[in-house]
All heavy atoms as a GROMACS GRO file, in nm:
protein
  578
    1MET      N    1   0.082  -0.118  -0.005
    1MET     CA    2   0.005  -0.004  -0.003
    1MET      C    3   0.088   0.123  -0.004
    1MET      O    4   0.194   0.130   0.062
    1MET     CB    5  -0.086  -0.006   0.122
    1MET     CG    6  -0.184   0.113   0.129
    1MET     SD    7  -0.302   0.101   0.265
    1MET     CE    8  -0.276   0.241   0.349
    2LYS      N    9   0.043   0.231  -0.081
    2LYS     CA   10   0.116   0.350  -0.081
    2LYS      C   11   0.008   0.460  -0.067
    2LYS      O   12  -0.083   0.450  -0.147
    2LYS     CB   13   0.203   0.366  -0.210
    2LYS     CG   14   0.271   0.499  -0.214
    2LYS     CD   15   0.312   0.528  -0.352
    2LYS     CE   16   0.375   0.661  -0.354
    2LYS     NZ   17   0.280   0.770  -0.340
    3ASP      N   18   0.033   0.542   0.022
    3ASP     CA   19  -0.048   0.665   0.030
    3ASP      C   20   0.031   0.783  -0.023
    3ASP      O   21   0.153   0.803  -0.010
    3ASP     CB   22  -0.087   0.692   0.183
    3ASP     CG   23  -0.181   0.584   0.235
    3ASP    OD1   24  -0.246   0.525   0.170
    3ASP    OD2   25  -0.182   0.576   0.363
    4ALA      N   26  -0.047   0.881  -0.066
    4ALA     CA   27   0.019   0.997  -0.130
    4ALA      C   28  -0.072   1.118  -0.085
    4ALA      O   29  -0.194   1.112  -0.106
    4ALA     CB   30   0.043   0.999  -0.274
    5TYR      N   31  -0.026   1.223  -0.042
    5TYR     CA   32  -0.102   1.342  -0.001
    5TYR      C   33  -0.040   1.458  -0.082
    5TYR      O   34   0.084   1.459  -0.091
    5TYR     CB   35  -0.091   1.376   0.144
    5TYR     CG   36  -0.150   1.249   0.221
    5TYR    CD1   37  -0.061   1.152   0.270
    5TYR    CD2   38  -0.291   1.232   0.241
    5TYR    CE1   39  -0.111   1.041   0.332
    5TYR    CE2   40  -0.338   1.121   0.302
    5TYR     CZ   41  -0.245   1.025   0.358
    5TYR     OH   42  -0.297   0.924   0.416
    6SER      N   43  -0.116   1.553  -0.126
    6SER     CA   44  -0.066   1.670  -0.195
    6SER      C   45  -0.136   1.781  -0.134
    6SER      O   46  -0.254   1.781  -0.074
    6SER     CB   47  -0.094   1.670  -0.345
    6SER     OG   48  -0.229   1.657  -0.367
    7PHE      N   49  -0.084   1.900  -0.150
    7PHE     CA   50  -0.137   2.027  -0.096
    7PHE      C   51  -0.160   2.116  -0.211
    7PHE      O   52  -0.085   2.218  -0.223
    7PHE     CB   53  -0.045   2.088   0.004
    7PHE     CG   54  -0.020   2.002   0.126
    7PHE    CD1   55   0.093   1.904   0.133
    7PHE    CD2   56  -0.116   1.998   0.233
    7PHE    CE1   57   0.105   1.828   0.237
    7PHE    CE2   58  -0.100   1.909   0.340
    7PHE     CZ   59   0.018   1.826   0.347
    8ASP      N   60  -0.253   2.083  -0.296
    8ASP     CA   61  -0.284   2.157  -0.419
    8ASP      C   62  -0.370   2.284  -0.383
    8ASP      O   63  -0.445   2.285  -0.282
    8ASP     CB   64  -0.355   2.072  -0.517
    8ASP     CG   65  -0.270   1.954  -0.559
    8ASP    OD1   66  -0.165   1.972  -0.630
    8ASP    OD2   67  -0.301   1.834  -0.521
    9VAL      N   68  -0.360   2.378  -0.471
    9VAL     CA   69  -0.438   2.499  -0.448
    9VAL      C   70  -0.584   2.490  -0.469
    9VAL      O   71  -0.671   2.570  -0.418
    9VAL     CB   72  -0.379   2.625  -0.534
    9VAL    CG1   73  -0.234   2.647  -0.502
    9VAL    CG2   74  -0.395   2.583  -0.684
   10ASP      N   75  -0.638   2.392  -0.548
   10ASP     CA   76  -0.776   2.373  -0.573
   10ASP      C   77  -0.802   2.229  -0.605
   10ASP      O   78  -0.708   2.143  -0.632
   10ASP     CB   79  -0.828   2.466  -0.666
   10ASP     CG   80  -0.766   2.470  -0.800
   10ASP    OD1   81  -0.706   2.364  -0.844
   10ASP    OD2   82  -0.778   2.572  -0.872
   11GLU      N   83  -0.932   2.193  -0.627
   11GLU     CA   84  -0.964   2.062  -0.671
   11GLU      C   85  -0.919   2.022  -0.813
   11GLU      O   86  -0.870   1.916  -0.828
   11GLU     CB   87  -1.111   2.041  -0.667
   11GLU     CG   88  -1.166   1.892  -0.678
   11GLU     CD   89  -1.308   1.871  -0.674
   11GLU    OE1   90  -1.367   1.958  -0.597
   11GLU    OE2   91  -1.349   1.766  -0.704
   12ALA      N   92  -0.916   2.117  -0.900
   12ALA     CA   93  -0.872   2.084  -1.034
   12ALA      C   94  -0.724   2.050  -1.026
   12ALA      O   95  -0.671   1.953  -1.101
   12ALA     CB   96  -0.887   2.206  -1.125
   13ALA      N   97  -0.636   2.123  -0.957
   13ALA     CA   98  -0.497   2.084  -0.944
   13ALA      C   99  -0.473   1.957  -0.874
   13ALA      O  100  -0.399   1.873  -0.904
   13ALA     CB  101  -0.423   2.200  -0.861
   14ALA      N  102  -0.553   1.924  -0.779
   14ALA     CA  103  -0.551   1.783  -0.703
   14ALA      C  104  -0.590   1.685  -0.797
   14ALA      O  105  -0.510   1.577  -0.805
   14ALA     CB  106  -0.644   1.786  -0.594
   15ARG      N  107  -0.683   1.695  -0.880
   15ARG     CA  108  -0.713   1.588  -0.978
   15ARG      C  109  -0.605   1.571  -1.092
   15ARG      O  110  -0.570   1.454  -1.123
   15ARG     CB  111  -0.841   1.621  -1.049
   15ARG     CG  112  -0.967   1.605  -0.952
   15ARG     CD  113  -1.098   1.603  -1.026
   15ARG     NE  114  -1.219   1.587  -0.935
   15ARG     CZ  115  -1.244   1.482  -0.873
   15ARG    NH1  116  -1.201   1.368  -0.902
   15ARG    NH2  117  -1.344   1.482  -0.789
   16LEU      N  118  -0.542   1.674  -1.129
   16LEU     CA  119  -0.426   1.673  -1.215
   16LEU      C  120  -0.315   1.601  -1.154
   16LEU      O  121  -0.259   1.510  -1.222
   16LEU     CB  122  -0.393   1.816  -1.257
   16LEU     CG  123  -0.281   1.818  -1.368
   16LEU    CD1  124  -0.308   1.751  -1.489
   16LEU    CD2  125  -0.245   1.964  -1.387
   17ALA      N  126  -0.277   1.628  -1.029
   17ALA     CA  127  -0.171   1.560  -0.966
   17ALA      C  128  -0.204   1.416  -0.947
   17ALA      O  129  -0.117   1.333  -0.973
   17ALA     CB  130  -0.150   1.625  -0.825
   18TYR      N  131  -0.323   1.382  -0.910
   18TYR     CA  132  -0.363   1.239  -0.891
   18TYR      C  133  -0.359   1.165  -1.018
   18TYR      O  134  -0.308   1.059  -1.038
   18TYR     CB  135  -0.510   1.228  -0.841
   18TYR     CG  136  -0.548   1.093  -0.807
   18TYR    CD1  137  -0.514   1.030  -0.679
   18TYR    CD2  138  -0.615   1.014  -0.904
   18TYR    CE1  139  -0.551   0.902  -0.658
   18TYR    CE2  140  -0.645   0.883  -0.876
   18TYR     CZ  141  -0.624   0.824  -0.756
   18TYR     OH  142  -0.651   0.696  -0.718
   19ASN      N  143  -0.419   1.231  -1.136
   19ASN     CA  144  -0.406   1.157  -1.260
   19ASN      C  145  -0.262   1.133  -1.304
   19ASN      O  146  -0.231   1.023  -1.374
   19ASN     CB  147  -0.483   1.244  -1.371
   19ASN     CG  148  -0.629   1.239  -1.335
   19ASN    OD1  149  -0.681   1.140  -1.287
   19ASN    ND2  150  -0.694   1.341  -1.396
   20ARG      N  151  -0.173   1.228  -1.280
   20ARG     CA  152  -0.031   1.200  -1.319
   20ARG      C  153   0.025   1.087  -1.245
   20ARG      O  154   0.107   1.005  -1.295
   20ARG     CB  155   0.056   1.328  -1.286
   20ARG     CG  156   0.039   1.446  -1.384
   20ARG     CD  157   0.110   1.571  -1.344
   20ARG     NE  158   0.093   1.666  -1.447
   20ARG     CZ  159   0.119   1.795  -1.417
   20ARG    NH1  160   0.156   1.843  -1.310
   20ARG    NH2  161   0.104   1.881  -1.515
   21MET      N  162   0.001   1.085  -1.106
   21MET     CA  163   0.046   0.954  -1.035
   21MET      C  164  -0.018   0.834  -1.086
   21MET      O  165   0.049   0.736  -1.098
   21MET     CB  166   0.012   0.980  -0.886
   21MET     CG  167   0.109   1.080  -0.813
   21MET     SD  168   0.089   1.077  -0.639
   21MET     CE  169  -0.033   1.199  -0.625
   22PHE      N  170  -0.138   0.836  -1.111
   22PHE     CA  171  -0.223   0.726  -1.162
   22PHE      C  172  -0.143   0.664  -1.294
   22PHE      O  173  -0.121   0.546  -1.305
   22PHE     CB  174  -0.365   0.757  -1.189
   22PHE     CG  175  -0.447   0.649  -1.231
   22PHE    CD1  176  -0.520   0.574  -1.137
   22PHE    CD2  177  -0.466   0.617  -1.365
   22PHE    CE1  178  -0.603   0.466  -1.192
   22PHE    CE2  179  -0.546   0.516  -1.413
   22PHE     CZ  180  -0.611   0.441  -1.319
   23VAL      N  181  -0.128   0.756  -1.389
   23VAL     CA  182  -0.061   0.716  -1.510
   23VAL      C  183   0.077   0.674  -1.488
   23VAL      O  184   0.129   0.580  -1.556
   23VAL     CB  185  -0.067   0.831  -1.616
   23VAL    CG1  186   0.016   0.813  -1.737
   23VAL    CG2  187  -0.213   0.863  -1.660
   24SER      N  188   0.154   0.727  -1.394
   24SER     CA  189   0.293   0.689  -1.368
   24SER      C  190   0.289   0.542  -1.320
   24SER      O  191   0.380   0.466  -1.361
   24SER     CB  192   0.348   0.779  -1.266
   24SER     OG  193   0.368   0.909  -1.320
   25TYR      N  194   0.204   0.511  -1.237
   25TYR     CA  195   0.186   0.371  -1.188
   25TYR      C  196   0.161   0.275  -1.306
   25TYR      O  197   0.225   0.165  -1.315
   25TYR     CB  198   0.082   0.359  -1.085
   25TYR     CG  199   0.138   0.384  -0.944
   25TYR    CD1  200   0.117   0.503  -0.881
   25TYR    CD2  201   0.219   0.288  -0.868
   25TYR    CE1  202   0.168   0.523  -0.753
   25TYR    CE2  203   0.273   0.306  -0.753
   25TYR     CZ  204   0.245   0.428  -0.695
   25TYR     OH  205   0.299   0.460  -0.566
   26LEU      N  206   0.067   0.321  -1.386
   26LEU     CA  207   0.037   0.225  -1.504
   26LEU      C  208   0.164   0.202  -1.593
   26LEU      O  209   0.194   0.095  -1.634
   26LEU     CB  210  -0.067   0.287  -1.588
   26LEU     CG  211  -0.212   0.283  -1.520
   26LEU    CD1  212  -0.316   0.355  -1.616
   26LEU    CD2  213  -0.260   0.157  -1.490
   27ARG      N  214   0.234   0.310  -1.619
   27ARG     CA  215   0.361   0.305  -1.690
   27ARG      C  216   0.470   0.206  -1.624
   27ARG      O  217   0.542   0.128  -1.686
   27ARG     CB  218   0.427   0.431  -1.719
   27ARG     CG  219   0.339   0.512  -1.810
   27ARG     CD  220   0.394   0.649  -1.836
   27ARG     NE  221   0.324   0.729  -1.933
   27ARG     CZ  222   0.323   0.852  -1.957
   27ARG    NH1  223   0.400   0.929  -1.869
   27ARG    NH2  224   0.242   0.922  -2.046
   28ILE      N  225   0.480   0.234  -1.486
   28ILE     CA  226   0.573   0.132  -1.416
   28ILE      C  227   0.537  -0.002  -1.432
   28ILE      O  228   0.618  -0.085  -1.462
   28ILE     CB  229   0.575   0.182  -1.264
   28ILE    CG1  230   0.649   0.325  -1.259
   28ILE    CG2  231   0.649   0.079  -1.181
   28ILE    CD1  232   0.631   0.388  -1.116
   29PHE      N  233   0.410  -0.034  -1.413
   29PHE     CA  234   0.360  -0.183  -1.415
   29PHE      C  235   0.385  -0.227  -1.555
   29PHE      O  236   0.423  -0.355  -1.580
   29PHE     CB  237   0.223  -0.186  -1.370
   29PHE     CG  238   0.192  -0.156  -1.229
   29PHE    CD1  239   0.095  -0.084  -1.185
   29PHE    CD2  240   0.267  -0.222  -1.121
   29PHE    CE1  241   0.068  -0.065  -1.058
   29PHE    CE2  242   0.248  -0.212  -0.988
   29PHE     CZ  243   0.153  -0.121  -0.961
   30ALA      N  244   0.358  -0.154  -1.658
   30ALA     CA  245   0.372  -0.190  -1.798
   30ALA      C  246   0.528  -0.219  -1.827
   30ALA      O  247   0.552  -0.325  -1.881
   30ALA     CB  248   0.324  -0.083  -1.885
   31ARG      N  249   0.615  -0.143  -1.777
   31ARG     CA  250   0.767  -0.166  -1.791
   31ARG      C  251   0.807  -0.291  -1.730
   31ARG      O  252   0.890  -0.360  -1.771
   31ARG     CB  253   0.843  -0.048  -1.734
   31ARG     CG  254   0.861   0.064  -1.832
   31ARG     CD  255   0.952   0.169  -1.776
   31ARG     NE  256   0.889   0.298  -1.802
   31ARG     CZ  257   0.896   0.398  -1.713
   31ARG    NH1  258   0.946   0.381  -1.592
   31ARG    NH2  259   0.840   0.509  -1.738
   32MET      N  260   0.735  -0.324  -1.620
   32MET     CA  261   0.776  -0.453  -1.547
   32MET      C  262   0.705  -0.572  -1.621
   32MET      O  263   0.719  -0.684  -1.572
   32MET     CB  264   0.724  -0.439  -1.403
   32MET     CG  265   0.804  -0.328  -1.322
   32MET     SD  266   0.723  -0.302  -1.158
   32MET     CE  267   0.783  -0.452  -1.080
   33GLY      N  268   0.618  -0.548  -1.716
   33GLY     CA  269   0.557  -0.658  -1.783
   33GLY      C  270   0.440  -0.716  -1.712
   33GLY      O  271   0.394  -0.824  -1.736
   34LEU      N  272   0.383  -0.639  -1.614
   34LEU     CA  273   0.265  -0.687  -1.538
   34LEU      C  274   0.134  -0.630  -1.590
   34LEU      O  275   0.134  -0.512  -1.639
   34LEU     CB  276   0.275  -0.622  -1.398
   34LEU     CG  277   0.405  -0.680  -1.320
   34LEU    CD1  278   0.426  -0.597  -1.187
   34LEU    CD2  279   0.404  -0.824  -1.297
   35ARG      N  280   0.033  -0.721  -1.589
   35ARG     CA  281  -0.099  -0.675  -1.640
   35ARG      C  282  -0.177  -0.640  -1.504
   35ARG      O  283  -0.192  -0.717  -1.416
   35ARG     CB  284  -0.173  -0.789  -1.711
   35ARG     CG  285  -0.083  -0.819  -1.824
   35ARG     CD  286  -0.157  -0.919  -1.910
   35ARG     NE  287  -0.278  -0.847  -1.974
   35ARG     CZ  288  -0.351  -0.901  -2.065
   35ARG    NH1  289  -0.336  -1.027  -2.107
   35ARG    NH2  290  -0.449  -0.843  -2.109
   36VAL      N  291  -0.221  -0.515  -1.507
   36VAL     CA  292  -0.294  -0.454  -1.384
   36VAL      C  293  -0.443  -0.418  -1.421
   36VAL      O  294  -0.463  -0.378  -1.537
   36VAL     CB  295  -0.207  -0.348  -1.309
   36VAL    CG1  296  -0.086  -0.395  -1.274
   36VAL    CG2  297  -0.201  -0.230  -1.406
   37VAL      N  298  -0.520  -0.418  -1.320
   37VAL     CA  299  -0.648  -0.368  -1.343
   37VAL      C  300  -0.670  -0.270  -1.228
   37VAL      O  301  -0.664  -0.300  -1.108
   37VAL     CB  302  -0.761  -0.479  -1.328
   37VAL    CG1  303  -0.897  -0.425  -1.324
   37VAL    CG2  304  -0.747  -0.583  -1.421
   38PRO      N  305  -0.690  -0.141  -1.264
   38PRO     CA  306  -0.705  -0.027  -1.152
   38PRO      C  307  -0.856  -0.051  -1.108
   38PRO      O  308  -0.947  -0.048  -1.194
   38PRO     CB  309  -0.680   0.099  -1.228
   38PRO     CG  310  -0.650   0.057  -1.367
   38PRO     CD  311  -0.674  -0.075  -1.393
   39MET      N  312  -0.876  -0.052  -0.977
   39MET     CA  313  -1.004  -0.065  -0.910
   39MET      C  314  -1.023   0.056  -0.823
   39MET      O  315  -0.930   0.082  -0.742
   39MET     CB  316  -1.027  -0.200  -0.834
   39MET     CG  317  -1.002  -0.318  -0.919
   39MET     SD  318  -1.126  -0.350  -1.041
   39MET     CE  319  -1.260  -0.397  -0.927
   40ARG      N  320  -1.137   0.112  -0.828
   40ARG     CA  321  -1.172   0.219  -0.732
   40ARG      C  322  -1.166   0.156  -0.587
   40ARG      O  323  -1.199   0.036  -0.572
   40ARG     CB  324  -1.308   0.271  -0.751
   40ARG     CG  325  -1.313   0.374  -0.875
   40ARG     CD  326  -1.440   0.450  -0.872
   40ARG     NE  327  -1.443   0.524  -0.992
   40ARG     CZ  328  -1.412   0.646  -0.998
   40ARG    NH1  329  -1.350   0.707  -0.891
   40ARG    NH2  330  -1.411   0.724  -1.113
   41ALA      N  331  -1.112   0.235  -0.496
   41ALA     CA  332  -1.098   0.192  -0.359
   41ALA      C  333  -1.157   0.291  -0.261
   41ALA      O  334  -1.164   0.418  -0.291
   41ALA     CB  335  -0.945   0.169  -0.328
   42GLU      N  336  -1.186   0.246  -0.139
   42GLU     CA  337  -1.239   0.326  -0.033
   42GLU      C  338  -1.123   0.425   0.004
   42GLU      O  339  -1.012   0.380   0.016
   42GLU     CB  340  -1.287   0.248   0.085
   42GLU     CG  341  -1.400   0.168   0.058
   42GLU     CD  342  -1.529   0.255   0.032
   42GLU    OE1  343  -1.543   0.356   0.092
   42GLU    OE2  344  -1.612   0.227  -0.056
   43THR      N  345  -1.154   0.541   0.049
   43THR     CA  346  -1.054   0.633   0.089
   43THR      C  347  -1.033   0.631   0.238
   43THR      O  348  -0.941   0.688   0.293
   43THR     CB  349  -1.086   0.783   0.051
   43THR    OG1  350  -1.217   0.810   0.103
   43THR    CG2  351  -1.078   0.794  -0.101
   44GLY      N  352  -1.123   0.568   0.312
   44GLY     CA  353  -1.125   0.561   0.449
   44GLY      C  354  -1.160   0.687   0.523
   44GLY      O  355  -1.219   0.773   0.462
   45PRO      N  356  -1.121   0.712   0.654
   45PRO     CA  357  -1.158   0.830   0.730
   45PRO      C  358  -1.087   0.951   0.676
   45PRO      O  359  -1.143   1.062   0.697
   45PRO     CB  360  -1.100   0.787   0.867
   45PRO     CG  361  -0.995   0.682   0.846
   45PRO     CD  362  -1.028   0.608   0.727
   46ILE      N  363  -0.992   0.953   0.590
   46ILE     CA  364  -0.937   1.087   0.536
   46ILE      C  365  -1.026   1.152   0.444
   46ILE      O  366  -1.038   1.267   0.432
   46ILE     CB  367  -0.803   1.039   0.458
   46ILE    CG1  368  -0.698   0.986   0.559
   46ILE    CG2  369  -0.747   1.166   0.399
   46ILE    CD1  370  -0.646   1.080   0.665
   47GLY      N  371  -1.110   1.057   0.369
   47GLY     CA  372  -1.219   1.114   0.271
   47GLY      C  373  -1.162   1.145   0.135
   47GLY      O  374  -1.044   1.098   0.109
   48GLY      N  375  -1.240   1.208   0.068
   48GLY     CA  376  -1.203   1.229  -0.081
   48GLY      C  377  -1.264   1.125  -0.162
   48GLY      O  378  -1.332   1.031  -0.123
   49ASP      N  379  -1.244   1.142  -0.289
   49ASP     CA  380  -1.305   1.056  -0.382
   49ASP      C  381  -1.200   0.986  -0.486
   49ASP      O  382  -1.230   0.936  -0.594
   49ASP     CB  383  -1.421   1.124  -0.469
   49ASP     CG  384  -1.374   1.240  -0.554
   49ASP    OD1  385  -1.252   1.277  -0.542
   49ASP    OD2  386  -1.460   1.289  -0.641
   50GLN      N  387  -1.072   1.007  -0.460
   50GLN     CA  388  -0.972   0.957  -0.548
   50GLN      C  389  -0.887   0.857  -0.476
   50GLN      O  390  -0.787   0.887  -0.401
   50GLN     CB  391  -0.890   1.087  -0.602
   50GLN     CG  392  -0.976   1.182  -0.676
   50GLN     CD  393  -0.883   1.280  -0.757
   50GLN    OE1  394  -0.784   1.241  -0.810
   50GLN    NE2  395  -0.933   1.407  -0.752
   51SER      N  396  -0.909   0.742  -0.516
   51SER     CA  397  -0.836   0.631  -0.459
   51SER      C  398  -0.847   0.504  -0.536
   51SER      O  399  -0.967   0.469  -0.585
   51SER     CB  400  -0.883   0.596  -0.301
   51SER     OG  401  -0.804   0.488  -0.259
   52HIS      N  402  -0.740   0.445  -0.570
   52HIS     CA  403  -0.743   0.318  -0.654
   52HIS      C  404  -0.653   0.215  -0.593
   52HIS      O  405  -0.549   0.241  -0.537
   52HIS     CB  406  -0.699   0.342  -0.798
   52HIS     CG  407  -0.795   0.420  -0.873
   52HIS    ND1  408  -0.810   0.549  -0.873
   52HIS    CD2  409  -0.896   0.363  -0.972
   52HIS    CE1  410  -0.910   0.593  -0.966
   52HIS    NE2  411  -0.966   0.477  -1.019
   53GLU      N  412  -0.691   0.095  -0.617
   53GLU     CA  413  -0.595  -0.013  -0.599
   53GLU      C  414  -0.559  -0.078  -0.734
   53GLU      O  415  -0.646  -0.082  -0.822
   53GLU     CB  416  -0.663  -0.136  -0.512
   53GLU     CG  417  -0.699  -0.095  -0.379
   53GLU     CD  418  -0.763  -0.196  -0.297
   53GLU    OE1  419  -0.766  -0.317  -0.342
   53GLU    OE2  420  -0.806  -0.179  -0.186
   54PHE      N  421  -0.438  -0.125  -0.747
   54PHE     CA  422  -0.401  -0.178  -0.870
   54PHE      C  423  -0.378  -0.328  -0.855
   54PHE      O  424  -0.297  -0.374  -0.772
   54PHE     CB  425  -0.263  -0.118  -0.916
   54PHE     CG  426  -0.275   0.013  -0.950
   54PHE    CD1  427  -0.244   0.120  -0.863
   54PHE    CD2  428  -0.306   0.051  -1.077
   54PHE    CE1  429  -0.263   0.255  -0.887
   54PHE    CE2  430  -0.319   0.190  -1.113
   54PHE     CZ  431  -0.296   0.292  -1.023
   55ILE      N  432  -0.462  -0.406  -0.914
   55ILE     CA  433  -0.472  -0.557  -0.897
   55ILE      C  434  -0.389  -0.611  -1.009
   55ILE      O  435  -0.412  -0.588  -1.128
   55ILE     CB  436  -0.613  -0.604  -0.898
   55ILE    CG1  437  -0.692  -0.547  -0.777
   55ILE    CG2  438  -0.607  -0.757  -0.898
   55ILE    CD1  439  -0.834  -0.568  -0.789
   56ILE      N  440  -0.292  -0.686  -0.973
   56ILE     CA  441  -0.206  -0.760  -1.066
   56ILE      C  442  -0.269  -0.894  -1.093
   56ILE      O  443  -0.291  -0.971  -1.013
   56ILE     CB  444  -0.064  -0.775  -1.019
   56ILE    CG1  445   0.002  -0.633  -0.992
   56ILE    CG2  446   0.027  -0.860  -1.116
   56ILE    CD1  447   0.132  -0.638  -0.922
   57LEU      N  448  -0.297  -0.913  -1.231
   57LEU     CA  449  -0.347  -1.043  -1.271
   57LEU      C  450  -0.244  -1.147  -1.270
   57LEU      O  451  -0.141  -1.141  -1.352
   57LEU     CB  452  -0.408  -1.037  -1.410
   57LEU     CG  453  -0.514  -0.930  -1.422
   57LEU    CD1  454  -0.572  -0.912  -1.564
   57LEU    CD2  455  -0.632  -0.959  -1.330
   58ALA      N  456  -0.256  -1.255  -1.195
   58ALA     CA  457  -0.160  -1.368  -1.192
   58ALA      C  458  -0.230  -1.487  -1.134
   58ALA      O  459  -0.332  -1.482  -1.080
   58ALA     CB  460  -0.046  -1.325  -1.083
   59GLU      N  461  -0.167  -1.604  -1.169
   59GLU     CA  462  -0.222  -1.728  -1.117
   59GLU      C  463  -0.210  -1.748  -0.966
   59GLU      O  464  -0.283  -1.810  -0.905
   59GLU     CB  465  -0.157  -1.847  -1.189
   59GLU     CG  466  -0.190  -1.860  -1.338
   59GLU     CD  467  -0.337  -1.874  -1.365
   59GLU    OE1  468  -0.399  -1.956  -1.295
   59GLU    OE2  469  -0.393  -1.824  -1.462
   60THR      N  470  -0.109  -1.688  -0.915
   60THR     CA  471  -0.085  -1.693  -0.775
   60THR      C  472  -0.136  -1.568  -0.705
   60THR      O  473  -0.157  -1.467  -0.769
   60THR     CB  474   0.076  -1.709  -0.749
   60THR    OG1  475   0.142  -1.583  -0.800
   60THR    CG2  476   0.128  -1.834  -0.792
   61GLY      N  477  -0.156  -1.573  -0.581
   61GLY     CA  478  -0.204  -1.459  -0.505
   61GLY      C  479  -0.306  -1.500  -0.391
   61GLY      O  480  -0.334  -1.617  -0.383
   62GLU      N  481  -0.362  -1.396  -0.339
   62GLU     CA  482  -0.443  -1.422  -0.216
   62GLU      C  483  -0.590  -1.384  -0.247
   62GLU      O  484  -0.679  -1.404  -0.157
   62GLU     CB  485  -0.390  -1.346  -0.096
   62GLU     CG  486  -0.388  -1.191  -0.117
   62GLU     CD  487  -0.326  -1.124  -0.012
   62GLU    OE1  488  -0.222  -1.169   0.050
   62GLU    OE2  489  -0.362  -1.010   0.022
   63SER      N  490  -0.620  -1.325  -0.373
   63SER     CA  491  -0.760  -1.288  -0.388
   63SER      C  492  -0.796  -1.341  -0.524
   63SER      O  493  -0.722  -1.381  -0.610
   63SER     CB  494  -0.763  -1.133  -0.400
   63SER     OG  495  -0.718  -1.067  -0.284
   64ALA      N  496  -0.930  -1.360  -0.539
   64ALA     CA  497  -0.986  -1.387  -0.664
   64ALA      C  498  -1.049  -1.267  -0.732
   64ALA      O  499  -1.123  -1.198  -0.668
   64ALA     CB  500  -1.102  -1.503  -0.642
   65VAL      N  501  -1.029  -1.251  -0.853
   65VAL     CA  502  -1.086  -1.139  -0.937
   65VAL      C  503  -1.168  -1.190  -1.041
   65VAL      O  504  -1.118  -1.280  -1.116
   65VAL     CB  505  -0.967  -1.043  -0.976
   65VAL    CG1  506  -1.024  -0.936  -1.067
   65VAL    CG2  507  -0.877  -0.997  -0.868
   66TYR      N  508  -1.277  -1.144  -1.058
   66TYR     CA  509  -1.368  -1.185  -1.154
   66TYR      C  510  -1.387  -1.062  -1.256
   66TYR      O  511  -1.418  -0.961  -1.218
   66TYR     CB  512  -1.501  -1.220  -1.109
   66TYR     CG  513  -1.502  -1.336  -1.012
   66TYR    CD1  514  -1.484  -1.313  -0.873
   66TYR    CD2  515  -1.496  -1.473  -1.062
   66TYR    CE1  516  -1.478  -1.426  -0.791
   66TYR    CE2  517  -1.488  -1.579  -0.969
   66TYR     CZ  518  -1.474  -1.550  -0.837
   66TYR     OH  519  -1.464  -1.664  -0.756
   67CYS      N  520  -1.358  -1.091  -1.375
   67CYS     CA  521  -1.367  -0.996  -1.476
   67CYS      C  522  -1.405  -1.042  -1.616
   67CYS      O  523  -1.401  -1.162  -1.640
   67CYS     CB  524  -1.227  -0.918  -1.498
   67CYS     SG  525  -1.096  -1.027  -1.543
   68ASP      N  526  -1.448  -0.961  -1.703
   68ASP     CA  527  -1.488  -0.995  -1.846
   68ASP      C  528  -1.356  -0.999  -1.926
   68ASP      O  529  -1.299  -0.901  -1.958
   68ASP     CB  530  -1.578  -0.881  -1.892
   68ASP     CG  531  -1.643  -0.921  -2.032
   68ASP    OD1  532  -1.571  -1.007  -2.100
   68ASP    OD2  533  -1.736  -0.865  -2.061
   69ALA      N  534  -1.321  -1.113  -1.974
   69ALA     CA  535  -1.198  -1.134  -2.047
   69ALA      C  536  -1.196  -1.056  -2.168
   69ALA      O  537  -1.084  -0.998  -2.213
   69ALA     CB  538  -1.172  -1.276  -2.081
   70GLN      N  539  -1.309  -1.026  -2.229
   70GLN     CA  540  -1.315  -0.952  -2.354
   70GLN      C  541  -1.267  -0.812  -2.329
   70GLN      O  542  -1.218  -0.743  -2.407
   70GLN     CB  543  -1.449  -0.955  -2.422
   70GLN     CG  544  -1.487  -1.089  -2.473
   70GLN     CD  545  -1.628  -1.096  -2.544
   70GLN    OE1  546  -1.698  -1.025  -2.505
   70GLN    NE2  547  -1.636  -1.189  -2.634
   71VAL      N  548  -1.317  -0.748  -2.224
   71VAL     CA  549  -1.285  -0.609  -2.185
   71VAL      C  550  -1.130  -0.597  -2.162
   71VAL      O  551  -1.066  -0.506  -2.202
   71VAL     CB  552  -1.356  -0.570  -2.060
   71VAL    CG1  553  -1.306  -0.439  -2.006
   71VAL    CG2  554  -1.502  -0.567  -2.082
   72LEU      N  555  -1.068  -0.701  -2.106
   72LEU     CA  556  -0.927  -0.696  -2.076
   72LEU      C  557  -0.838  -0.749  -2.190
   72LEU      O  558  -0.722  -0.756  -2.189
   72LEU     CB  559  -0.892  -0.776  -1.945
   72LEU     CG  560  -0.959  -0.725  -1.822
   72LEU    CD1  561  -0.929  -0.821  -1.704
   72LEU    CD2  562  -0.912  -0.582  -1.794
   73ASP      N  563  -0.911  -0.804  -2.296
   73ASP     CA  564  -0.836  -0.851  -2.417
   73ASP      C  565  -0.745  -0.971  -2.370
   73ASP      O  566  -0.621  -0.974  -2.404
   73ASP     CB  567  -0.762  -0.749  -2.481
   73ASP     CG  568  -0.711  -0.792  -2.614
   73ASP    OD1  569  -0.770  -0.884  -2.679
   73ASP    OD2  570  -0.601  -0.745  -2.656
   74LEU      N  571  -0.797  -1.069  -2.288
   74LEU     CA  572  -0.718  -1.190  -2.248
   74LEU      C  573  -0.720  -1.297  -2.338
   74LEU      O  574  -0.809  -1.323  -2.413
   74LEU     CB  575  -0.768  -1.227  -2.105
   74LEU     CG  576  -0.755  -1.133  -1.992
   74LEU    CD1  577  -0.810  -1.189  -1.871
   74LEU    CD2  578  -0.609  -1.093  -1.959
   0.00000   0.00000   0.00000
């Protein structure tokens, strides 16, 4: 888990900062050869509406993920 906090001047700047981090994570996972599915996540007591978990698709792991294979192009 990684938390990130920013002190942006307004909501538009906060969304831009979040989107940059989001895309950066997707690029990192792609460079590593990992297939990920971003899923909206609860923000908890801090609040807000921008939170994602990145689920790595693999045969091993601790969770079961059900998805439409056509959407993911599997």
